[in-house]
C-alpha positions as CSV (number, residue, x, y, z in Angstrom):
1,X,16.3,41.4,-44.3
2,X,20.4,43.1,-43.6
3,X,21.8,40.8,-46.5
4,X,19.4,41.0,-49.1
5,X,19.4,44.6,-47.7
6,X,22.9,45.4,-48.9
7,X,22.4,43.0,-52.4
8,X,19.4,45.2,-53.3
9,X,21.0,48.4,-53.1
10,X,24.4,46.9,-55.6
11,X,23.5,48.1,-58.9
12,X,24.7,44.2,-60.6
13,X,22.7,42.8,-63.6
14,X,20.9,40.7,-60.7
15,X,18.5,43.5,-58.7
16,X,15.5,42.1,-60.6
17,X,16.1,38.8,-59.4
18,X,16.9,39.4,-56.2
19,X,13.6,42.0,-55.8
20,X,11.6,38.3,-56.2
21,X,13.4,37.3,-53.8
22,X,12.7,40.0,-51.6
23,X,9.1,40.4,-52.6
24,X,8.9,36.2,-52.0
25,X,10.5,37.7,-48.3
26,X,7.9,39.9,-47.7
27,X,5.0,37.4,-46.3
28,X,8.0,36.4,-43.8
29,X,9.5,39.6,-42.9
30,X,5.9,40.7,-42.3
31,X,4.8,37.7,-39.4
32,X,8.4,38.6,-38.2
33,X,7.8,42.3,-37.4
34,X,3.9,42.0,-35.8
35,X,6.8,43.1,-32.3
36,X,9.7,44.6,-33.7
37,X,12.7,43.4,-31.6
38,X,10.7,41.4,-29.8
39,X,10.5,37.9,-32.2
40,X,12.5,35.2,-31.8
41,X,15.3,34.8,-34.4
42,X,13.9,33.2,-37.6
43,X,17.4,31.3,-38.4
44,X,17.3,27.8,-38.9
45,X,18.1,25.4,-37.4
46,X,16.8,27.2,-33.8
47,X,14.5,24.7,-32.4
48,X,16.8,22.4,-30.4
49,X,20.3,23.9,-30.8
50,X,21.6,26.8,-33.8
51,X,24.2,26.6,-36.4
52,X,26.6,28.0,-34.1
53,X,26.1,24.8,-31.8
54,X,26.9,22.4,-34.6
55,X,30.5,22.3,-35.0
56,X,30.6,21.3,-30.9
57,X,27.7,19.0,-32.0
58,X,29.8,16.9,-34.1
59,X,32.7,17.5,-31.9
60,X,30.8,15.3,-29.3
61,X,29.5,12.7,-31.3
62,X,33.3,11.5,-31.8
63,X,33.5,11.2,-28.3
64,X,33.9,7.3,-26.9
65,X,31.1,8.0,-24.8
66,X,29.1,8.5,-27.7
67,X,30.7,5.8,-30.2
68,X,28.1,2.9,-30.0
69,X,25.0,4.9,-30.6
70,X,26.5,7.1,-32.9
71,X,27.2,3.8,-35.0
72,X,23.6,2.1,-34.5
73,X,22.6,5.9,-36.3
74,X,24.4,5.7,-39.3
75,X,24.4,2.1,-39.9
76,X,20.7,2.3,-39.6
77,X,20.3,5.8,-42.1
78,X,22.7,4.4,-44.4
79,X,20.8,1.3,-45.2
80,X,17.2,4.3,-45.9
81,X,19.3,5.7,-48.1
82,X,18.6,3.0,-50.1
83,X,14.9,2.2,-49.7
84,X,11.6,4.1,-49.8
85,X,10.1,6.3,-47.1
86,X,8.0,4.6,-44.6
87,X,4.3,4.0,-45.0
88,X,4.0,3.2,-40.9
89,X,3.8,6.6,-39.2
90,X,5.6,6.0,-36.3
91,X,8.8,4.9,-38.3
92,X,7.8,7.4,-40.6
93,X,8.3,10.5,-38.2
94,X,11.4,8.2,-36.8
95,X,13.2,8.5,-39.5
96,X,12.6,12.0,-40.4
97,X,14.5,12.3,-37.1
98,X,17.4,10.5,-37.3
99,X,18.0,11.4,-40.9
100,X,17.7,15.1,-40.3
101,X,20.2,14.5,-37.7
102,X,22.3,12.2,-38.9
103,X,22.4,15.2,-42.0
104,X,23.7,17.4,-38.8
105,X,26.1,15.5,-37.7
106,X,28.0,15.1,-40.7
107,X,27.0,17.3,-43.2
108,X,26.1,15.0,-46.2
109,X,23.2,16.2,-47.9
110,X,22.5,12.9,-49.1
111,X,20.7,12.4,-45.3
112,X,19.4,15.6,-45.8
113,X,17.3,14.9,-48.9
114,X,16.4,11.3,-48.0
115,X,14.8,13.2,-44.6
116,X,12.9,15.2,-46.9
117,X,11.8,12.5,-49.6
118,X,10.5,10.5,-46.3
119,X,9.2,14.0,-44.3
120,X,7.5,14.6,-48.0
121,X,6.0,11.2,-47.8
122,X,3.9,12.2,-45.0
123,X,3.3,15.6,-45.7
124,X,1.5,13.4,-48.6
125,X,-0.8,11.6,-46.7
126,X,-4.2,12.5,-47.0
127,X,-5.7,12.6,-43.4
128,X,-3.2,12.2,-40.8
129,X,-5.6,11.4,-38.1
130,X,-6.8,8.1,-36.5
131,X,-10.6,8.8,-37.0
132,X,-11.1,7.7,-33.4
133,X,-15.0,8.2,-32.1
134,X,-13.6,9.7,-29.0
135,X,-11.3,12.0,-30.0
136,X,-11.9,15.5,-31.3
137,X,-8.5,17.3,-33.2
138,X,-5.1,16.1,-32.9
139,X,-4.3,12.6,-32.0
140,X,-0.7,10.4,-31.4
141,X,-0.4,10.2,-35.4
142,X,-1.1,13.6,-36.0
143,X,1.5,14.8,-33.3
144,X,4.0,12.4,-34.1
145,X,3.9,13.5,-38.2
146,X,3.9,17.1,-37.0
147,X,6.9,16.4,-35.1
148,X,8.5,14.8,-38.0
149,X,7.6,17.2,-40.2
150,X,9.0,20.1,-37.7
151,X,12.4,18.6,-36.9
152,X,13.1,18.5,-40.8
153,X,12.1,22.0,-42.0
154,X,14.4,22.8,-39.2
155,X,17.5,21.1,-39.2
156,X,17.4,20.3,-43.3
157,X,16.2,23.9,-44.0
158,X,19.1,25.0,-46.1
159,X,18.0,21.8,-48.5
160,X,14.4,23.0,-49.2
161,X,13.0,24.5,-52.2
162,X,10.7,27.0,-51.6
163,X,8.0,24.8,-53.3
164,X,8.9,21.8,-50.4
165,X,9.3,24.7,-48.1
166,X,5.7,25.2,-48.9
167,X,4.4,21.5,-48.8
168,X,5.6,21.1,-45.5
169,X,4.5,24.6,-44.1
170,X,1.1,23.7,-45.4
171,X,1.1,20.2,-44.2
172,X,2.1,21.0,-40.5
173,X,-0.8,23.8,-40.6
174,X,-3.7,22.0,-42.1
175,X,-3.4,18.4,-40.9
176,X,-0.9,19.6,-37.7
177,X,-1.8,22.7,-35.9
178,X,-4.7,23.1,-37.0
179,X,-6.6,19.7,-35.1
180,X,-4.1,20.7,-32.0
181,X,-6.0,23.9,-31.9
182,X,-9.6,22.1,-32.0
183,X,-8.7,20.3,-29.6
184,X,-7.2,22.9,-27.2
185,X,-9.2,26.0,-28.3
186,X,-10.4,28.1,-25.1
187,X,-14.3,28.8,-27.4
188,X,-14.9,24.9,-26.9
189,X,-14.6,22.8,-24.2
190,X,-11.1,21.0,-24.0
191,X,-10.6,17.6,-25.7
192,X,-10.4,15.0,-23.2
193,X,-6.3,14.8,-23.3
194,X,-5.6,18.3,-22.9
195,X,-5.8,18.2,-19.2
196,X,-5.2,14.6,-18.3
197,X,-3.7,13.8,-15.1
198,X,-2.6,10.3,-16.2
199,X,-3.1,9.3,-20.1
200,X,0.1,9.6,-22.3
201,X,-1.8,11.2,-25.1
202,X,-0.9,14.6,-23.0
203,X,2.8,14.4,-23.5
204,X,2.7,13.1,-26.4
205,X,-0.1,15.4,-28.8
206,X,1.3,18.7,-26.3
207,X,4.7,18.1,-27.3
208,X,4.5,17.0,-30.8
209,X,2.5,20.3,-31.7
210,X,5.1,22.5,-29.6
211,X,7.6,21.6,-31.6
212,X,5.4,22.4,-35.2
213,X,3.6,25.4,-33.9
214,X,7.2,26.6,-33.2
215,X,9.3,25.7,-36.5
216,X,6.8,28.2,-38.1
217,X,6.0,30.9,-35.1
218,X,7.6,33.6,-37.5
219,X,5.3,32.1,-40.4
220,X,2.1,31.7,-39.2
221,X,-0.2,33.5,-37.1
222,X,-2.2,30.1,-36.1
223,X,1.5,28.9,-35.2
224,X,2.2,32.0,-32.9
225,X,-1.3,31.3,-31.2
226,X,-0.4,27.5,-30.8
227,X,3.1,27.8,-29.1
228,X,2.0,30.4,-26.6
229,X,-0.7,28.0,-25.4
230,X,1.2,24.9,-25.8
231,X,3.5,26.5,-23.7
232,X,1.3,26.2,-20.7
233,X,0.4,23.0,-21.3
234,X,4.1,21.4,-21.8
235,X,5.2,22.8,-18.4
236,X,1.8,22.1,-16.5
237,X,1.7,18.0,-18.6
238,X,5.5,17.6,-16.6
239,X,4.5,18.4,-13.3
240,X,1.2,16.3,-13.5
241,X,3.1,13.3,-14.7
242,X,5.9,13.0,-13.5
243,X,5.1,12.1,-9.7
244,X,7.5,13.0,-6.2
245,X,10.5,10.4,-6.2
246,X,9.7,10.5,-10.7
247,X,7.0,7.5,-10.5
248,X,3.7,8.2,-12.9
249,X,0.0,7.1,-12.7
250,X,0.2,5.0,-15.8
251,X,2.6,2.4,-16.7
252,X,6.4,2.9,-17.0
253,X,6.4,2.4,-20.8
254,X,3.4,4.8,-21.5
255,X,4.3,7.3,-18.9
256,X,7.7,7.5,-20.6
257,X,6.1,7.9,-23.9
258,X,3.9,10.6,-22.6
259,X,7.2,12.4,-21.1
260,X,9.4,12.2,-23.4
261,X,7.4,13.8,-26.4
262,X,7.0,16.6,-23.1
263,X,10.4,16.5,-22.3
264,X,11.4,17.2,-26.3
265,X,8.6,19.7,-26.5
266,X,9.8,21.3,-23.4
267,X,13.4,21.7,-24.2
268,X,12.3,23.4,-27.5
269,X,10.0,26.2,-25.1
270,X,12.7,26.6,-23.0
271,X,15.2,27.8,-25.8
272,X,12.1,30.0,-27.5
273,X,10.7,31.2,-24.5
274,X,12.8,30.6,-21.7
275,X,11.6,29.6,-17.7
276,X,11.6,25.7,-18.1
277,X,14.7,26.0,-15.7
278,X,13.3,25.9,-12.8
279,X,10.9,22.5,-13.7
280,X,13.9,21.4,-15.4
281,X,15.9,21.3,-11.8
282,X,13.1,20.4,-10.3
283,X,12.1,17.2,-11.7
284,X,15.7,16.3,-12.2
285,X,16.7,16.3,-8.6
286,X,13.8,17.4,-6.2
287,X,11.6,14.2,-8.3
288,X,14.7,12.1,-9.2
289,X,14.2,12.1,-12.9
290,X,14.2,8.8,-13.6
291,X,14.7,6.5,-11.0
292,X,11.5,4.5,-10.9
293,X,11.4,3.9,-14.6
294,X,15.1,2.0,-13.3
295,X,13.6,0.4,-10.4
296,X,10.7,-1.4,-12.0
297,X,12.9,-3.0,-14.3
298,X,12.5,-6.5,-12.7
299,X,16.1,-9.3,-12.8
300,X,14.1,-10.7,-15.3
301,X,14.6,-7.7,-17.2
302,X,10.6,-7.1,-17.5
303,X,9.4,-3.8,-16.3
304,X,6.5,-4.8,-13.3
305,X,3.7,-3.6,-15.2
306,X,1.6,-1.8,-12.7
307,X,-0.4,0.4,-14.4
308,X,-2.0,0.5,-17.4
309,X,1.3,-1.6,-19.6
310,X,1.9,-4.9,-21.1
311,X,4.5,-6.7,-19.4
312,X,6.3,-8.0,-22.0
313,X,6.9,-3.6,-23.5
314,X,10.6,-3.0,-23.5
315,X,11.8,-6.2,-22.3
316,X,15.5,-6.9,-22.7
317,X,18.1,-3.9,-21.6
318,X,20.1,-2.2,-24.5
319,X,23.1,-2.6,-22.5
320,X,22.9,-6.1,-21.7
321,X,20.2,-7.8,-24.5
322,X,21.2,-5.3,-27.2
323,X,17.4,-5.0,-27.5
324,X,17.4,-0.9,-28.7
325,X,13.9,-0.4,-27.4
326,X,14.6,-2.5,-23.9
327,X,15.2,-1.5,-20.6
328,X,14.7,2.3,-18.7
329,X,14.2,5.4,-21.1
330,X,17.5,6.4,-22.4
331,X,16.7,9.8,-23.3
332,X,14.5,10.4,-20.0
333,X,17.8,9.2,-18.0
334,X,20.5,11.4,-20.3
335,X,18.6,14.9,-20.0
336,X,18.0,14.2,-16.3
337,X,21.5,13.3,-15.2
338,X,22.6,16.2,-17.6
339,X,20.3,18.7,-15.0
340,X,21.6,17.4,-11.5
341,X,24.1,19.3,-10.3
342,X,27.2,17.3,-10.4
343,X,25.4,14.5,-12.5
344,X,24.0,11.4,-11.3
345,X,25.9,7.2,-12.3
346,X,22.0,5.5,-12.0
347,X,20.7,8.1,-14.8
348,X,23.7,7.8,-16.9
349,X,23.8,4.1,-16.5
350,X,20.5,3.9,-17.5
351,X,21.3,6.5,-20.2
352,X,24.1,4.2,-21.6
353,X,22.3,1.0,-21.5
354,X,18.5,2.0,-21.4
355,X,16.6,1.2,-24.4
356,X,14.4,3.8,-27.1
357,X,11.2,3.5,-29.0
358,X,11.7,1.0,-31.6
359,X,11.3,3.9,-34.2
360,X,14.8,5.7,-32.9
361,X,16.6,2.3,-33.4
362,X,18.2,3.0,-30.5
363,X,20.2,6.2,-31.8
364,X,17.5,8.8,-30.5
365,X,19.1,12.1,-31.4
366,X,17.5,13.5,-28.4
367,X,19.8,11.1,-25.9
368,X,22.7,12.4,-28.5
369,X,21.7,15.9,-27.8
370,X,21.2,16.1,-24.3
371,X,24.2,13.5,-22.5
372,X,26.8,14.9,-20.6
373,X,30.3,15.2,-23.2
374,X,32.3,14.4,-20.2
375,X,31.4,11.4,-18.3
376,X,32.9,8.1,-19.8
377,X,30.4,5.4,-21.5
378,X,28.8,3.2,-18.6
379,X,27.8,1.5,-21.8
380,X,28.0,-2.1,-20.2
381,X,28.6,-1.9,-17.2
382,X,27.3,-3.5,-14.3
383,X,24.2,-1.7,-12.9
384,X,25.1,0.5,-9.8
385,X,23.4,-1.9,-6.9
386,X,20.2,-0.7,-6.4
387,X,18.8,-0.2,-2.7
388,X,16.5,-3.2,-1.1
389,X,13.4,-1.5,-0.6
390,X,12.1,1.8,-1.6
391,X,8.8,3.5,-2.3
392,X,8.2,5.6,-4.9
393,X,5.2,8.2,-2.9
394,X,3.9,9.7,-6.1
395,X,2.7,6.7,-7.6
396,X,2.4,4.3,-4.5
397,X,4.8,1.8,-6.2
398,X,7.2,0.0,-3.6
399,X,10.3,-2.2,-4.4
400,X,11.3,-5.1,-2.3
401,X,14.2,-7.7,-3.1
402,X,17.2,-9.3,-2.4
403,X,19.6,-11.2,-4.6
404,X,17.0,-14.1,-4.6
405,X,13.7,-12.6,-4.5
406,X,12.1,-9.1,-6.8
407,X,9.0,-8.0,-5.7
408,X,6.9,-4.9,-7.1
409,X,3.6,-4.1,-5.7
410,X,0.9,-1.2,-6.3
411,X,-0.3,0.4,-3.3
412,X,-1.8,3.7,-4.6
413,X,-4.3,4.7,-7.7
414,X,-6.4,2.7,-9.3
415,X,-6.6,5.0,-12.8
416,X,-8.1,2.4,-15.1
417,X,-6.9,-1.2,-13.2
418,X,-8.0,-2.5,-10.1
419,X,-4.2,-3.5,-9.1
420,X,-4.1,-1.9,-5.7
421,X,-2.5,-4.6,-3.5
422,X,-1.5,-6.2,-6.0
423,X,1.8,-7.3,-7.3
424,X,4.3,-9.2,-9.5
425,X,6.7,-11.4,-7.6
426,X,10.4,-12.7,-9.8
427,X,12.3,-15.5,-8.4
428,X,15.9,-16.2,-9.4
429,X,16.9,-20.3,-10.2
430,X,20.7,-20.5,-10.8
431,X,21.5,-17.3,-13.0
432,X,17.6,-16.8,-14.6
433,X,14.4,-15.2,-12.8
434,X,11.6,-16.7,-13.2
435,X,8.2,-14.8,-13.1
436,X,5.8,-16.1,-10.8
437,X,3.0,-13.8,-9.4
438,X,1.8,-11.6,-12.2
439,X,0.0,-8.1,-11.8
440,X,-2.4,-8.0,-15.3
441,X,-2.5,-10.1,-18.4
442,X,0.8,-10.6,-21.0
443,X,-1.2,-9.9,-23.8
444,X,-3.8,-6.8,-23.9
445,X,-7.5,-7.3,-23.3
446,X,-10.4,-5.3,-22.3
447,X,-10.8,-5.6,-18.8
448,X,-8.3,-5.2,-16.3
449,X,-10.1,-4.9,-13.3
450,X,-9.3,-6.7,-9.6
451,X,-10.7,-10.0,-10.9
452,X,-7.4,-10.2,-13.0
453,X,-5.2,-9.0,-10.3
454,X,-3.5,-10.2,-7.1
455,X,-5.8,-8.3,-5.2
456,X,-9.2,-8.6,-3.4
457,X,-12.8,-8.6,-4.6
458,X,-15.0,-7.6,-2.0
459,X,-19.0,-8.9,-2.2
460,X,-17.9,-10.3,-5.3
461,X,-17.0,-6.5,-6.6
462,X,-13.6,-5.3,-8.2
463,X,-12.3,-1.7,-7.0
464,X,-13.5,1.5,-8.4
465,X,-11.4,3.0,-10.9
466,X,-11.1,6.1,-12.8
467,X,-9.9,9.8,-11.9
468,X,-11.3,9.5,-8.8
469,X,-9.0,7.3,-7.5
470,X,-6.1,9.6,-7.7
471,X,-6.7,11.6,-4.9
472,X,-9.1,8.7,-3.3
473,X,-6.3,6.1,-3.4
474,X,-4.4,3.4,-1.1
475,X,-2.4,4.8,1.9
476,X,1.5,3.3,3.0
477,X,0.7,3.5,7.0
478,X,4.4,2.0,7.4
479,X,7.5,1.2,4.9
480,X,11.1,0.4,5.4
481,X,13.3,-1.9,7.3
482,X,15.0,-3.4,9.4
483,X,18.0,-6.2,10.1
484,X,16.5,-9.3,8.4
485,X,13.6,-8.2,7.0
486,X,11.4,-5.6,5.0
487,X,8.1,-4.5,5.7
488,X,5.1,-2.2,4.7
489,X,1.3,-2.2,5.5
490,X,-1.1,-0.3,3.0
491,X,-4.6,0.6,3.5
492,X,-6.8,-0.6,-0.1
493,X,-10.0,0.4,1.8
494,X,-10.6,3.1,-0.5
495,X,-10.9,1.8,-3.8
496,X,-13.9,-0.3,-3.0
497,X,-17.2,0.5,-2.7
498,X,-19.4,-1.1,-0.3
499,X,-20.0,1.0,2.5
500,X,-20.0,-1.8,5.2
501,X,-16.2,-2.2,4.1
502,X,-14.6,-0.6,7.4
503,X,-10.6,-1.7,6.9
504,X,-8.3,-3.9,4.5
505,X,-5.1,-3.4,5.3
506,X,-2.7,-5.3,3.8
507,X,0.9,-5.8,5.4
508,X,3.7,-7.7,3.4
509,X,7.0,-8.5,4.9
510,X,9.8,-9.7,2.8
511,X,11.7,-12.0,5.5
512,X,15.7,-12.7,4.7
513,X,15.3,-11.9,1.0
514,X,13.9,-15.3,0.8
515,X,9.5,-15.4,1.3
516,X,6.9,-13.6,1.5
517,X,4.6,-13.4,4.8
518,X,1.2,-11.4,4.2
519,X,-1.5,-10.4,7.1
520,X,-4.6,-9.1,5.2
521,X,-6.5,-7.5,8.0
522,X,-10.0,-7.2,6.8
523,X,-13.5,-5.7,8.8
524,X,-17.2,-4.7,8.2
525,X,-20.1,-3.7,9.7
526,X,-21.6,-7.3,8.0
527,X,-20.9,-10.1,6.9
528,X,-19.3,-9.9,3.4
529,X,-17.8,-12.3,0.4
530,X,-13.8,-11.6,1.0
531,X,-11.6,-13.0,-1.8
532,X,-8.4,-12.5,-2.3
533,X,-6.4,-13.5,-5.6
534,X,-3.1,-14.7,-6.7
535,X,-2.2,-14.5,-10.6
536,X,-0.1,-16.5,-12.5
537,X,0.2,-17.5,-15.8
538,X,-2.0,-19.9,-17.3
539,X,0.9,-22.1,-18.5
540,X,2.1,-22.9,-15.3
541,X,0.6,-25.8,-13.5
542,X,-1.3,-25.7,-10.3
543,X,-2.1,-27.6,-7.3
544,X,-4.2,-27.1,-5.0
545,X,-3.8,-28.9,-1.2
546,X,-5.4,-28.2,2.0
547,X,-3.8,-25.4,3.6
548,X,-3.0,-23.7,-0.3
549,X,-1.4,-24.6,-3.6
550,X,1.9,-24.7,-5.4
551,X,2.7,-22.9,-8.7
552,X,4.7,-24.7,-10.7
553,X,7.1,-22.9,-13.2
554,X,9.9,-23.6,-15.2
555,X,12.9,-23.9,-12.6
556,X,11.0,-22.7,-9.5
557,X,8.0,-23.7,-7.2
558,X,6.0,-21.2,-5.3
559,X,4.0,-22.8,-2.6
560,X,1.6,-20.6,-1.5
561,X,0.3,-21.0,2.0
562,X,-3.1,-20.4,3.8
563,X,-3.5,-20.2,7.9
564,X,-6.7,-21.4,9.2
565,X,-9.2,-23.8,7.0
566,X,-9.7,-21.2,4.4
567,X,-11.9,-22.3,1.2
568,X,-9.4,-22.5,-2.1
569,X,-10.1,-22.7,-5.5
570,X,-8.2,-22.4,-8.8
571,X,-9.9,-20.0,-11.9
572,X,-9.1,-19.0,-15.2
573,X,-9.6,-15.4,-16.7
574,X,-11.4,-14.1,-19.5
575,X,-9.6,-14.8,-22.7
576,X,-7.5,-17.7,-20.9
577,X,-3.8,-15.5,-19.9
578,X,-4.2,-15.9,-16.5
579,X,-4.9,-18.6,-13.6
580,X,-5.5,-17.5,-10.3
581,X,-5.3,-19.0,-6.9
582,X,-8.3,-17.8,-4.5
583,X,-8.6,-17.8,-0.8
584,X,-12.0,-17.1,0.5
585,X,-14.2,-15.9,3.6
586,X,-17.9,-14.5,4.0
587,X,-16.9,-12.4,8.0
588,X,-17.3,-9.4,9.0
589,X,-14.1,-9.5,10.3
590,X,-11.1,-11.4,9.1
591,X,-7.4,-12.1,9.3
592,X,-5.9,-13.8,6.2
593,X,-2.2,-14.9,6.4
594,X,-0.6,-15.9,3.2
595,X,3.1,-17.1,2.9
596,X,4.7,-17.1,-0.6
597,X,7.7,-19.2,0.0
598,X,9.8,-20.1,-3.8
599,X,11.8,-22.9,-3.5
600,X,13.7,-25.2,-6.2
601,X,11.6,-27.4,-8.4
602,X,9.8,-29.9,-6.4
603,X,10.7,-28.3,-3.5
604,X,9.1,-29.3,0.5
605,X,6.8,-26.4,1.4
606,X,7.2,-25.0,4.5
607,X,5.7,-25.3,7.5
608,X,3.6,-22.4,8.9
609,X,1.7,-22.0,12.5
610,X,-0.2,-19.5,13.4
611,X,-1.2,-18.4,16.9
612,X,-2.6,-15.1,17.9
613,X,-0.6,-13.0,15.6
614,X,2.5,-15.2,15.8
615,X,3.1,-16.9,11.9
616,X,6.1,-19.7,12.5
617,X,7.6,-20.6,9.7
618,X,10.1,-23.6,9.6
619,X,11.8,-25.0,6.5
620,X,15.4,-27.1,5.5
621,X,15.8,-26.8,9.4
622,X,15.4,-22.8,10.1
623,X,12.8,-21.1,12.0
624,X,11.7,-17.7,11.8
625,X,9.1,-16.0,13.8
626,X,6.8,-13.0,12.7
627,X,4.5,-11.6,15.3
628,X,1.8,-9.2,14.3
629,X,-0.1,-7.4,17.5
630,X,-3.5,-6.6,16.9
631,X,-4.1,-3.4,18.9
632,X,-7.6,-0.7,18.7
633,X,-6.1,0.0,15.2
634,X,-6.1,-3.1,13.7
635,X,-3.1,-5.5,13.1
636,X,0.6,-4.4,12.8
637,X,4.2,-5.7,13.0
638,X,5.5,-5.7,15.7
639,X,8.7,-7.9,15.2
640,X,10.5,-10.6,13.4
641,X,13.4,-12.9,14.4
642,X,13.4,-10.7,17.2
643,X,13.9,-7.4,15.7
644,X,11.6,-4.8,16.5
645,X,9.5,-3.6,13.2
646,X,8.1,-0.2,15.6
647,X,10.9,2.3,14.4
648,X,9.7,1.4,11.0
649,X,8.7,4.9,9.8
650,X,5.1,5.9,8.5
651,X,5.7,6.0,4.6
652,X,5.1,10.2,4.1
653,X,9.3,9.5,4.6
654,X,11.3,9.2,1.0
655,X,13.2,6.1,0.9
656,X,14.9,6.7,-2.6
657,X,18.8,7.0,-1.8
658,X,20.1,9.2,-4.8
659,X,23.7,8.0,-6.5
660,X,24.6,11.8,-6.9
661,X,28.3,12.2,-7.9
662,X,28.4,15.5,-6.6
663,X,30.9,17.0,-9.2
664,X,30.8,20.3,-9.9
665,X,28.6,20.6,-13.2
666,X,29.3,24.2,-14.7
667,X,31.0,23.1,-17.9
668,X,29.1,19.3,-18.5
669,X,25.6,20.5,-19.4
670,X,25.3,20.7,-22.8
671,X,24.5,24.0,-23.4
672,X,21.7,24.0,-25.8
673,X,19.4,22.6,-23.1
674,X,18.9,25.8,-20.8
675,X,20.2,28.4,-23.3
676,X,16.7,30.7,-23.6
677,X,16.5,34.0,-24.2
678,X,16.2,34.5,-28.1
679,X,12.9,36.1,-27.3
680,X,14.9,38.2,-25.9
């Protein structure tokens, strides 16, 4: 108000006009004076950067490391100048932010006016919510629209007329923040997603609405209340949704979706209130930032769809295939690379080559804001060499890989999938990779239970699912490597309700990076029907044999060879998306050895012999001996081709090695990320 006061005190002929301006500003002045001297600065922009930061933002966008994404940004927004606002919620919200950022970067008012048109179209939608019967208050759509309008309100504020400001403000309050407060109102039972330990709604709703609440903090009592409350919710959501070693309980894409919005909210809350520095550093450094997302992207450029996720979502890798949505999260990787002391080459590779959701068109403004400016671009550079065996302990997901074979294993919580003990297997043929074993259907269906996974049914029953499995989950007994093999032992007994089942441990060995040996150790207090399923796509031909089956792929065949004499059947899941080979038994004690051996098309199956825990596998003149020992605790791997497995660790130790660069980061973190104290 200082400049207004000076003008008001003048004796110019404009005094009457200025008096009207002052009167219009009085409500804002009253809102900002609730606690004199303690409120954050109300000058726009302030959400993610200030006006003083804009010259640096513009300068960094001219650097070579930003050239590709900058070109994408302006190629897209330039086309939008001649198009009407989108009526698709997510595209509309993405357009709001992309156009507003183009205005910040260029100063060209055309982008601001087009962003405002997009925001007004969203504001005019009578009802933002989806109307789901299971939900009260805020949902994904209300939260996404809230973020889009809030960013336009902040970044294009100097181009907004008083009437437009009022329209956007009214929409944000009545269609965004009022539903959000209904969800989190402490006088009511919290809505289902408010404290959910897994679902992406939590991050999206708290993250999007926290930004909307902050942008109106000086203008609305409701906004102030929501901002204070969302500050706590966003922090707890990040702590619960980014697990030890960076994993998550939902599928990769769903987890990234929720986490990305929570990080956007946290970035704004950090600038406004502060207090996120320690959490940001922990997530980036101690919890490895985004390694899980990178490792879970298979060599066929599709994610291992463990958890709730369609395997074709975000297929491809932006820096390899050019698909702007393909690959690990670019914005999440950029932020955590910036926050790791000295930087992290793997996270930077994912930042430059990773994908962004379709509504960012490959040019997510937050990735551009958060990427280190001084680090050279790694776009189109080869991926840094990954470890051959890693366990993401929080999620319970394991990766075993070689230059010929890639396997992702689900050994943690079931959540709403019965996929514990299940796995994805991808084999290389020439320069291409082919997915041979699947973990859930390629097209989403209503049933994701164990019958549609490559795991066990016990007594015809699937695994227990739900929130309880976050604690009552699979447990790794062993995980690690020795010369010539990788090994895991995973106790999945806790996922089955039948009290008669006393032991179910899956032992998995990748031998010479070529094939997989499974030993399933099962015990019960009475005979039970036991069925191991191996799922593949319905398009693949399956030939049943006396001791197993052959799954015929387009370029590779997978031979399944089972020990002993077990009934082998072929089944097809509901909806026709999957077919499975089953090996069954009815027993109190069972040991099923399964060899999964990929070959060239029409290649010979291996010869498999089992005797007293010794599995002998012969193929093309090569012979391997895998020795298991049965002791009081059940079977355990003893050695592979004479190399002892006794020193393989328990699985509680971190196995992921970082790719930290070790440089001083004093001047590398974009200054607006950790800036705080505007409240002080």
